[in-house]
VOBA-1610 file (N, C-alpha, C; in pm, whole numbers, padded with zeros to 5 digits, always signed):
BEGIN
Leu+04083+02201-01229Leu+04241+02214-01131Leu+04199+02334-01072Leu+04174+02409-01100Leu+04141+02546-00972Leu+04094+02458-00826Lys+03973+02394-00856Lys+03975+02341-00713Lys+04104+02273-00626Tyr+04172+02205-00703Tyr+04269+02152-00630Tyr+04422+02243-00652Arg+04376+02348-00686Arg+04473+02475-00580Arg+04444+02498-00466Lys+04357+02478-00395Lys+04280+02527-00327Lys+04336+02418-00201Leu+04400+02335-00202Leu+04430+02240-00146Leu+04490+02294+00013Arg+04574+02369+00061Arg+04606+02449+00175Arg+04559+02539+00245Thr+04550+02589+00304Thr+04469+02723+00341Thr+04570+02771+00493Ala+04550+02876+00499Ala+04668+02937+00615Ala+04667+02931+00686Asp+04581+02882+00764Asp+04546+02814+00899Asp+04594+02659+00883Ala+04688+02593+00955Ala+04764+02467+00937Ala+04647+02391+00990Ala+04578+02437+01107Ala+04509+02333+01195Ala+04342+02314+01095Gln+04309+02394+01012Gln+04217+02397+00967Gln+04193+02276+00812Lys+04150+02229+00794Lys+04121+02161+00698Lys+04085+02205+00535Pro+04137+02183+00470Pro+04119+02235+00337Pro+03968+02198+00260Ala+03910+02309+00204Ala+03766+02228+00182Ala+03769+02123+00094Val+03857+02143-00017Val+03877+02071-00101Val+03939+01959-00129Ala+03979+01833-00092Ala+04055+01766-00092Ala+04119+01706-00256Gly+04222+01678-00269Gly+04285+01680-00418Gly+04395+01580-00417Pro+04456+01576-00556Pro+04606+01487-00520Pro+04696+01581-00450Ser+04787+01472-00377Ser+04874+01553-00316Ser+04995+01590-00407Phe+05000+01537-00525Phe+05125+01553-00644Phe+05125+01698-00731Leu+05013+01768-00635Leu+04994+01922-00708Leu+05129+01984-00646Pro+05185+02074-00719Pro+05219+02168-00576Pro+05178+02318-00530Asp+05227+02321-00425Asp+05150+02432-00361Asp+05164+02636-00476Asp+05260+02599-00562Asp+05290+02695-00623Asp+05212+02678-00765Pro+05176+02741-00786Pro+05065+02707-00940Pro+05203+02779-01025Ala+05286+02823-01017Ala+05410+02877-01144Ala+05465+02715-01162Leu+05464+02632-01091Leu+05552+02479-01080Leu+05401+02342-01159Ile+05296+02438-01165Ile+05211+02305-01262Ile+05289+02307-01385Thr+05286+02177-01419Thr+05341+02158-01544Thr+05234+02077-01662Pro+05198+02086-01751Pro+05104+02057-01852Pro+05089+01950-01823Glu+05206+01865-01820Glu+05160+01685-01734Glu+05104+01640-01587Leu+05147+01732-01489Leu+05061+01750-01362Leu+04895+01796-01436Glu+04866+01904-01455Glu+04751+01948-01512Glu+04678+01774-01586Arg+04723+01696-01679Arg+04704+01614-01729Arg+04656+01514-01618Arg+04747+01500-01561Arg+04694+01377-01410Arg+04646+01453-01339Ala+04608+01535-01344Ala+04492+01606-01221Ala+04355+01581-01262Lys+04370+01585-01414Lys+04227+01603-01484Lys+04222+01433-01470Ile+04277+01339-01512Ile+04288+01194-01487Ile+04228+01172-01340Ala+04312+01248-01249Ala+04231+01181-01089Ala+04133+01231-01065Glu+04060+01325-01138Glu+03923+01366-01135Glu+03841+01284-01181Leu+03868+01239-01298Leu+03779+01149-01386Leu+03805+01018-01293Leu+03930+01001-01254Leu+03907+00875-01174Leu+03797+00865-01054Glu+03787+00947-00989Glu+03722+00975-00880Glu+03567+00998-00901Glu+03496+01022-01015Glu+03392+01018-01057Glu+03349+00899-01009Arg+03194+00943-00951Arg+03122+00787-00922Arg+03085+00751-01030Arg+02986+00781-01132Arg+03024+00694-01257Arg+03097+00596-01298Val+03255+00646-01301Val+03328+00571-01306Val+03408+00418-01243Gly+03350+00448-01114Gly+03337+00376-01003Gly+03270+00249-00992Phe+03141+00283-01017Phe+02985+00212-01047Phe+03068+00122-01181Gly+03124+00180-01292Gly+03098+00117-01404Gly+03223-00026-01350Leu+03344+00027-01292Leu+03372-00066-01268Leu+03404-00169-01175Gly+03269-00109-01063Gly+03209-00259-00996Gly+03122-00312-01102Gly+03040-00257-01166Gly+02954-00359-01299Gly+03045-00478-01331Leu+03168-00422-01369Leu+03260-00490-01448Leu+03297-00608-01366Ile+03345-00582-01221Ile+03388-00704-01121Ile+03299-00790-01091Phe+03103-00726-01084Phe+03060-00811-01116Phe+02996-00922-01212Val+03013-00877-01305Val+02995-00970-01412Val+03129-01013-01444Asn+03264-00988-01415Asn+03342-01085-01402Asn+03320-01235-01341Ala+03270-01169-01215Ala+03259-01273-01086Ala+03142-01360-01189Met+02997-01327-01219Met+02922-01393-01300Met+02953-01527-01376Val+03094-01453-01483Val+03140-01525-01585Val+03179-01644-01499Met+03271-01600-01423Met+03364-01711-01362Met+03302-01826-01298Ser+03185-01806-01220Ser+03109-01897-01148Ser+03034-02002-01255Trp+02982-01921-01374Trp+02887-01976-01478Trp+03033-02091-01544Glu+03129-02044-01560Glu+03256-02137-01585Glu+03253-02245-01469Leu+03291-02240-01370Leu+03293-02323-01288Leu+03110-02426-01260Asp+03018-02332-01307Asp+02892-02436-01293Asp+02934-02525-01393Ile+02989-02518-01536Ile+02965-02615-01611Ile+03066-02656-01655Ala+03169-02691-01572Ala+03350-02700-01538Ala+03214-02909-01561Asp+03355-02988-01640Asp+03339-03107-01603Asp+03299-03185-01418Gln+03365-03091-01296Gln+03378-03180-01224Gln+03246-03152-01182Ala+03147-03028-01189Ala+03011-02968-01190Ala+02918-03087-01216Lys+02943-03153-01376Lys+02875-03227-01428Lys+02798-03349-01316Asp+02864-03344-01237Asp+02852-03477-01127Asp+02712-03426-01029Arg+02561-03408-01067Arg+02570-03270-00972Arg+02479-03375-00851Gly+02504-03419-00739Gly+02429-03477-00641Gly+02359-03387-00556Pro+02265-03435-00449Pro+02183-03351-00388Pro+02240-03256-00301Asp+02384-03260-00285Asp+02481-03136-00185Asp+02491-03021-00286Thr+02461-03041-00398Thr+02521-02926-00516Thr+02458-02809-00476Leu+02517-02666-00485Leu+02434-02552-00526Leu+02372-02549-00637Ser+02431-02574-00754Ser+02361-02537-00883Ser+02212-02614-00973Phe+02190-02564-00949Phe+02051-02585-01044Phe+02005-02570-01170Gly+02109-02506-01212Gly+02079-02490-01383Gly+02116-02575-01469Val+02082-02600-01560Val+02186-02657-01666Val+02187-02566-01783Tyr+02286-02621-01851Tyr+02344-02533-01967Tyr+02381-02578-02089Pro+02361-02538-02164Pro+02433-02562-02282Pro+02578-02581-02300Glu+02609-02703-02422Glu+02775-02713-02435Glu+02806-02546-02502Ile+02934-02474-02399Ile+03010-02388-02429Ile+03166-02449-02488Asp+03161-02378-02565Asp+03315-02339-02600Asp+03430-02294-02533Pro+03513-02368-02501Pro+03602-02321-02354Pro+03663-02179-02376Asp+03714-02161-02518Asp+03747-02059-02550Asp+03673-01922-02550Val+03523-01915-02508Val+03464-01808-02471Val+03505-01768-02351Phe+03518-01871-02226Phe+03640-01852-02117Phe+03708-01749-02072Val+03814-01839-02220Val+03935-01771-02205Val+03940-01612-02276Phe+03849-01618-02363Phe+03820-01502-02403Phe+03790-01376-02313Phe+03699-01434-02232Phe+03631-01291-02115Phe+03751-01310-02020Glu+03874-01413-01985Glu+03976-01358-01905Glu+04038-01287-01951Tyr+04091-01312-02072Tyr+04173-01219-02144Tyr+04144-01048-02143Phe+04014-01010-02160Phe+03909-00928-02185Phe+03941-00847-02067Phe+03883-00910-01926Phe+03851-00840-01827Phe+04039-00825-01739Leu+04105-00882-01799Leu+04250-00908-01775Leu+04315-00771-01840Phe+04282-00764-01974Phe+04297-00591-01998Phe+04227-00505-01949Val+04138-00496-01952Val+04041-00369-01894Val+04122-00331-01743Phe+04122-00447-01635Phe+04152-00404-01528Phe+04319-00374-01537Ser+04361-00430-01586Ser+04548-00426-01573Ser+04533-00227-01695Val+04425-00203-01751Val+04435-00063-01791Val+04458+00016-01699Glu+04319-00005-01598Glu+04266+00107-01481Glu+04391+00061-01401Leu+04442-00021-01380Leu+04579+00057-01255Leu+04636+00082-01314Gly+04705+00070-01451Gly+04811+00131-01509Gly+04770+00296-01515Val+04651+00289-01506Val+04650+00451-01525Val+04604+00537-01388Arg+04576+00448-01319Arg+04608+00494-01154Arg+04725+00499-01120Phe+04832+00435-01204Phe+04944+00412-01135Phe+05049+00540-01213Tyr+05000+00575-01385Tyr+05044+00673-01418Tyr+04975+00816-01321Thr+04879+00824-01323Thr+04813+00931-01245Thr+04864+00940-01093Phe+04901+00883-01003Phe+04961+00894-00854Phe+05084+00815-00822Arg+05127+00799-00937Arg+05284+00712-00943Arg+05287+00662-00793Trp+05388+00658-00714Trp+05387+00589-00637Trp+05295+00636-00475Leu+05255+00740-00526Leu+05104+00731-00398Leu+04996+00673-00391Gln+05004+00547-00491Gln+04887+00464-00551Gln+04933+00373-00460Leu+05057+00336-00407Leu+05101+00224-00298Leu+05028+00225-00170Arg+05008+00337-00154Arg+04966+00378-00032Arg+04789+00313-00014Asp+04729+00308-00120Asp+04545+00249-00124Asp+04569+00123-00139Pro+04522+00072-00013Pro+04530-00073+00026Pro+04455-00152-00094Trp+04364-00102-00140Trp+04264-00136-00240Trp+04365-00149-00390Thr+04482-00121-00376Thr+04602-00154-00462Thr+04643-00280-00522Tyr+04653-00340-00357Tyr+04671-00457-00316Tyr+04607-00584-00368Val+04471-00521-00316Val+04365-00625-00323Val+04330-00662-00526Asp+04341-00550-00563Asp+04357-00500-00734Asp+04437-00631-00803Leu+04578-00565-00784Leu+04673-00667-00813Leu+04675-00817-00760Leu+04634-00889-00642Leu+04615-01024-00640Leu+04469-01047-00714Gly+04376-00941-00762Gly+04310-01045-00846Gly+04332-01084-00985Leu+04460-00989-01059Leu+04511-00977-01175Leu+04617-01109-01133Leu+04683-01098-01038Leu+04795-01221-01035Leu+04742-01372-01082Pro+04631-01413-01069Pro+04606-01581-01123Pro+04596-01576-01290Ser+04570-01446-01323Ser+04536-01437-01473Ser+04657-01420-01559Val+04741-01338-01476Val+04908-01324-01531Val+04949-01419-01487Val+04963-01527-01396Val+05044-01640-01433Val+04968-01776-01481
//
């Protein structure tokens, strides 16, 4: 939290040494416990390991979706033009429904935490719209 209090310097032309959430007020007396909590969550969301973890989940989600497409009934008619070379055992379709709801839950919670933390400022991030478009097919 202390590094976020150094957001602004006396010289307006000089950039602050540490960028932080812009929702924190300049006056430390105005920082409430909720703002402190949101600043801690913002710091956690910006950690590299969280980004790598979410990126890993996105990768696993893509692999599960490709696996589901590869074993679909339409893919069983493999001809010489197909890209699939794998032969998979029969899998219950409920497994893929479970994975779809699991990833929907995880990515919805992540987006909800970001909106709780950054509020309307989250709408300035273009990746928010990519996330929303990614969640939309599962919700509809």
